[in-house]
C-alpha positions in Angstrom: 66.6 98.7 100.7 66.9 95.1 99.6 68.6 93.4 102.7 68.6 89.8 101.3 67.2 87.8 98.3 65.9 84.1 98.3 65.2 82.3 95.0 66.4 80.1 92.1 69.8 80.7 90.7 68.7 81.6 86.9 71.9 82.5 85.6 75.5 82.1 87.1 78.9 83.5 86.1 82.1 83.9 88.4 81.2 87.6 88.6 77.5 87.7 88.5 74.1 86.0 89.3 70.6 86.6 88.3 68.3 85.5 91.3 64.9 84.7 90.0 62.5 85.5 92.9 59.0 84.9 92.1 59.4 85.4 88.6 61.5 88.7 88.8 65.4 88.3 88.1 67.8 90.3 90.2 71.0 90.9 88.6 73.5 90.8 91.4 77.4 91.2 91.3 79.0 88.4 93.3 82.6 87.6 94.3 84.3 84.2 93.3 83.8 83.3 96.8 80.1 83.6 96.6 79.6 82.2 93.0 81.3 79.0 94.3 78.7 78.3 96.8 75.7 78.8 94.2 74.5 76.2 92.1 72.6 76.9 88.7 68.7 76.0 88.9 68.8 75.7 92.8 67.2 77.8 95.5 69.8 80.3 97.2 69.7 82.9 99.9 72.1 85.9 99.5 72.7 88.9 101.6 72.4 91.9 99.7 74.2 95.2 99.4 72.1 97.9 97.4 74.2 100.7 96.1 72.0 103.6 94.5 73.8 105.9 91.9 72.7 108.6 89.9 73.0 106.4 86.8 72.0 103.1 88.5 70.9 100.8 91.0 73.3 98.2 91.7 73.1 94.9 93.8 75.9 92.9 95.3 75.1 89.4 96.8 77.1 87.7 99.4 76.9 84.0 100.8 77.6 85.3 104.6 76.9 88.2 106.4 80.7 88.5 107.3 81.6 88.8 103.3 78.8 91.5 103.0 80.6 93.4 106.0 84.0 93.1 104.6 82.6 94.3 101.3 81.0 97.5 103.0 84.3 98.2 104.9 86.3 97.7 101.8 83.9 100.4 99.8 84.1 102.9 102.9 87.8 103.3 101.9 88.4 106.3 99.6 89.2 104.9 96.2 87.9 101.5 96.5 84.8 100.8 94.3 82.2 98.1 94.4 84.2 96.4 91.7 87.5 96.5 93.3 86.1 95.5 96.5 84.6 92.1 94.8 88.0 91.5 93.1 89.7 91.6 96.4 87.1 89.3 97.8 87.7 86.9 94.6 91.2 87.1 95.2 91.9 86.7 98.5 90.0 85.0 101.6 88.3 87.3 104.4 91.0 85.8 106.7 94.0 86.6 104.1 92.3 90.2 103.7 92.1 90.7 107.4 95.5 89.1 108.0 97.1 91.5 105.3 95.4 94.6 106.7 96.4 93.8 110.5 99.9 92.9 109.4 100.3 96.0 107.1 101.1 93.5 104.1 100.3 95.7 101.0 101.7 93.6 98.5 99.2 90.9 99.5 96.5 93.4 98.9 98.0 94.6 95.4 97.5 90.9 94.4 93.8 92.1 93.6 93.8 93.4 90.2 93.2 97.0 90.0 94.5 97.8 93.5 97.7 99.7 93.4 100.1 100.5 96.1 98.7 104.0 97.4 95.2 102.2 97.4 96.3 99.1 99.5 98.3 101.4 101.9 94.9 103.7 102.5 93.0 100.3 103.1 95.5 99.0 105.6 95.5 102.7 107.2 91.8 102.9 107.2 90.7 99.4 108.1 93.4 98.2 110.6 91.0 98.8 113.8 88.1 97.3 112.0 88.8 94.0 110.8 89.9 92.1 113.8 86.6 89.9 113.9 87.4 88.6 110.2 90.7 87.1 111.2 90.0 83.4 111.8 86.0 83.9 112.2 85.9 80.4 113.4 87.7 81.2 116.5 85.3 84.2 117.2 82.9 82.1 119.4 85.8 80.7 121.6 87.3 84.1 121.7 84.4 85.5 123.1 84.1 82.8 125.7 88.1 83.2 126.6 87.3 87.1 127.2 84.4 86.3 129.6 86.6 83.8 131.4 89.7 86.2 131.5 87.5 89.3 132.5 86.0 87.3 135.3 89.2 85.9 136.7 91.0 89.3 136.4 88.2 90.9 138.4 88.6 88.2 140.9 92.2 88.7 141.2 91.8 92.6 141.6 89.4 92.0 144.7 92.2 90.1 146.0 94.6 92.9 145.5 96.5 91.7 142.4 96.6 94.3 139.7 95.2 93.6 136.3 98.3 94.7 134.4 100.5 91.8 136.3 97.9 89.2 135.6 96.8 90.0 132.2 99.6 88.4 130.3 99.6 85.2 132.2 95.8 84.9 131.7 96.5 85.3 128.0 99.3 82.6 127.9 97.0 80.1 130.0 93.9 80.7 127.7 96.1 80.1 124.5 97.4 76.8 126.0 93.7 75.7 127.1 91.0 77.8 125.6 88.5 75.7 127.6 90.0 76.5 130.8 87.4 77.5 133.7 87.3 80.9 135.5 88.5 79.1 138.9 91.1 77.3 137.1 92.7 80.3 135.7 92.7 82.2 138.8 94.6 79.5 140.3 97.2 79.3 137.5 97.7 82.9 137.7 98.1 83.0 141.4 100.8 80.2 141.0 102.7 82.3 138.2 102.6 85.7 139.6 
């Protein structure tokens, strides 16, 4: 299975690129998002999803691992093929796709050519629990830190006999106001506001 390609961009269009790796040109389907990151005759690195069908071996290239993950989630939905997934990735950003799925906004998903109402609804139902990490991916790192601070704070409060349920909402509120808050400070604030 081809996981990635590193080579020179030999041909480039909005929908495909040919990546020359040591003299072998790999035809790779790409989204507009990835196409905009590539430069003709320059070296590039793409994450690859290989799809093997009876009649073809297809390669799809992605500038980021997150875009590849979203592509794989989309094609896991019944009725969404590789081309439809690429069109959706070309029409909306990862954040917009994730937000549309999480908020149930099928109208936004239908902006992608070839995706009708039923398919949009199926995407929302099938992927609602799987796209959280794509919503503001830049915030993922601070969210992971916030979750650690929150968990440690709630554990400390449970030791003090304060139920997790009553302190969780307060913790969330303070983490939103001050993402860099320390465990000690968060525990103090929760104790003041219970």
